[in-house]
N, C-alpha and C positions, 0 to 999 in steps of 0.2 A: 766430377765432370771435367772432360778434356776441353780446355780453352785453346782455340787456335790463335797464335800470336799474329798471324796474317790471315785475312779472309780468303776463303777458297776462291779460286779463279778458274774460269773455263780454259781448258787446254787448247792451245793454238799452235800452228806451225808458222814460223817467221821466215818470209822470203829473204829478208836481210837480217840474218841472225847475228847477235853480238857474242855468241858463245865461242871462246877460243880454246878452252881446254876443259875436259871432264875427267875426273879421277874417282874411282871407287877403291877403297882399301879395306882389307880384312886383316886384322892383326890376330895372331893366334899364339898359343903356348909354344915356346921355342922348340924347334927341331934342329939339332946341331948338324945332323948329317946333310942337311940341305946345302950348307956352305963347304962341306968337306968332300962331297961326292960329285962326280960328273953327272949331270942330270939327264942321262940318256933316255930313261923311260918317260920322264916329264916332257922332254923335247919331242919325242915321238907322238905323244898325245896332242900336244899343242900345234905341232907342225901340220897334223891332219885337220886341225880346226881353223886353219887360216893364219897361223903365226909361224912361218917357216924360218925367219931370221933369228939367229941366236948370238948373244954376246955376254961374256962374263966380265963383271966390273968389281973392283975392290973399292969400298967406300971407307974413307978415313974418319969422317965426322958426320953426325946426323944433321939434317937440315929439314925444317918444317915444310919447305917448298917442294921436297922430293916426293915422288909417288909412294915410296916405302920409307918408313921411319924406324931406324934401329936405335937401340939403347947405347950403341957404341960402334966401333969399327966392325966391318963385316963384308960379306960377298953378296952381290945381287946378280941374278940370272935374268937377262932380258930376252923375251921372245916377241918379235915384232912382225907386223904385216909386211907384205912385199913393198908397199909404198911408205913404210915407216911412220904412218900416221896413228897407228894403234899399237900399244905395247902391253904385254903382261909381264910384270916384274915380280920375281919371287925371291924372298930372303928368308933367313932362319926364323923370323917371327911374323912375317907378313906376306900377303900376296895382293897386288894392285893391278888394276886395269886403267890405262891412261890413253886418252885419245884426243887428238886435235882436229878430228874430222867426224864429229858427232853426227850420226845419221838417224837419230831417233832413240827414244828410251828403250823400246823393245829390243832393238839390236844390241844396244849397249848392255842391257841387263843379261842378254844371252851370253855375251862375252864374259861377264862377271861370273855367271853360273858355270861356264866352261872352265874358267881359271880355278874356281873354288873346287870343282869336282876333280880336276886333275891333281891338285895339291893334296886333296883328301885321299884319293885313290893311291897315289904314289907314296906319300909320306905319313899319312894318318895322324895329323895333329889332333890332340884330344878335344879342343874346343876353340871357338872364336872368342876373343876378349874385347874386340872393338870393331864395329861396323861403321864405316864412314863414306859419305858421298859428297863430293866437292865439285862445284861449278865455278869457272872463271868467265865472267862476262865483261867484255871491253866495249864501251860505248865510244865510237869515233864519229863525230858529227859530220866529217867530210864524206864518210861512206853513206850517209843518209840524206845528203842534201840539206843539212841543217847547220852548216859551218858557223853562221852568225847568230844562231839562236842561243840565248842564255840557258845555262843549266837548269835554272829554276823552272823553265817551261818544259823541261824534258824529264827531270827526275823529281820525285816528291820532296817538298820543302822539309818534311820531317826527316828525310834521309840525309840531305846534303848540308843542313845546318847553316853555318856562317856563309857558305858559298851562295846561299840563296839571297843574302843581303849585301854581300861583298863579292860580286862577280869578278873583280880584278885579282882575286887570290890566285897565286901561281902554284900553291901546294896545299893540300889538305888530306888528312888521313884519319880515319876513325875505325873503331872496332866495337862490335856489340856481341855479347854472349847472352843467349836467350834460352831458357828452359822450354822445352816443348813436350807434348804428350805427358802432361802432369809431372814433368821433371824426369821422366824415364829417358829422354833424349835431349840433345843440346844442339843449338844452332850458333855457329860463330861466323859472323858476317864482317869482313874487313872491306873497306871501300874508301875511295878517294881519288884525287886527281893524279894522273900519271902522264908522262910525255911519251908519245909514240911517233917516231919519224918527224919530230919537231911540232907535233900537234897535241895540244892539251886534250886528254881523253879521260874517261871515267871508268875505273875498274871496280867491279863488284865481285868479290871473291868469297864464296859462301861454302862453309864446311858444316855439314849436318851429320851427327854421329850418335851412336849408342855405345856406352861402355858397359861391359858385363858379359858373363859367359853365355854363349849361344852355340848350339850344335851346327855343324856344317849343313845339315839337312833342314834347318829351321830359319836361316837368316834371310831367306828371300822375302818373307813378309815384312821384316824390318827394313829391308832395302826399298820396298814399295812405299812404306810409310815415309821414309826419308825423302824419297822422290816427290811425294805429294807435298810435303812441307817446302821443299826447295823450289818447286814451281810456284807455289803461292807466294813465297817470299820475293822471288824475282818479279813476279807480276805486280806486287804491291809497290815496288820501287819505281815503276814507270808511270809517267803521266799519259793521258790519252793521246797527246800529240806524238810522243816518242813511240808509243805502242803502234799507232797507225803508220808512222814513218818506217817501221820495221816490217811492214807488209804482212799483217797477220792473215792466216787462212785457217779454215776449220781443221782441227787436228785430225791426223790420220796416223796409222801405225808406221807408215813409211817416212814420216817427216820428223824433224827435230822438235823436241818439246821438253 
């Protein structure tokens, strides 16, 4: 029996969203010509799908915080929207979609499907080896009219730990790795206090992923499952007071969720 680590929560649209970045990454068996060829055909496909800007970058060392994670030095191809808020990144073993202007799950998922189809059609990698979905939520009390409200009234005591009983803490950082879907998938949730423009804020950085071989035509069901868990996990983190301060509205396909 599948046990949900976080209870299912009704989907809503937040008028004051805390979401600052969303990333979906698909890792695949390496295709070396991706970094040795000029991506003319790929650019043409993505340019017509709303990603007209192009930049080639050489990456010296891997970083977990980047949209694409290499095993070593390599080349990344960046295809961005005109306003530079959304980017498709392609490397020899991964394709990622990264946005700082999340406009709802349906639109974001379409961008992921577009990116995956373009890489599949141009380069034909044999299979996906990891499907990951990552959300970064930054809680800034000043943006919500809650500047003097202690964190324990905004975030679950189970989440924030020592901060609940020692509000004077200036730094705290925690990470939890949780099996989901009977161990077929994993949630890695990193969270803690960060300082933004001189204001103590709370970052919840959640990475949900599945390791294992998947066909390019089959990963969309995995993506939907990861999104379901990601939403339930974030909703679990919030107290009713913070939930209401973020101005929830009934979910619609046009709104962020």
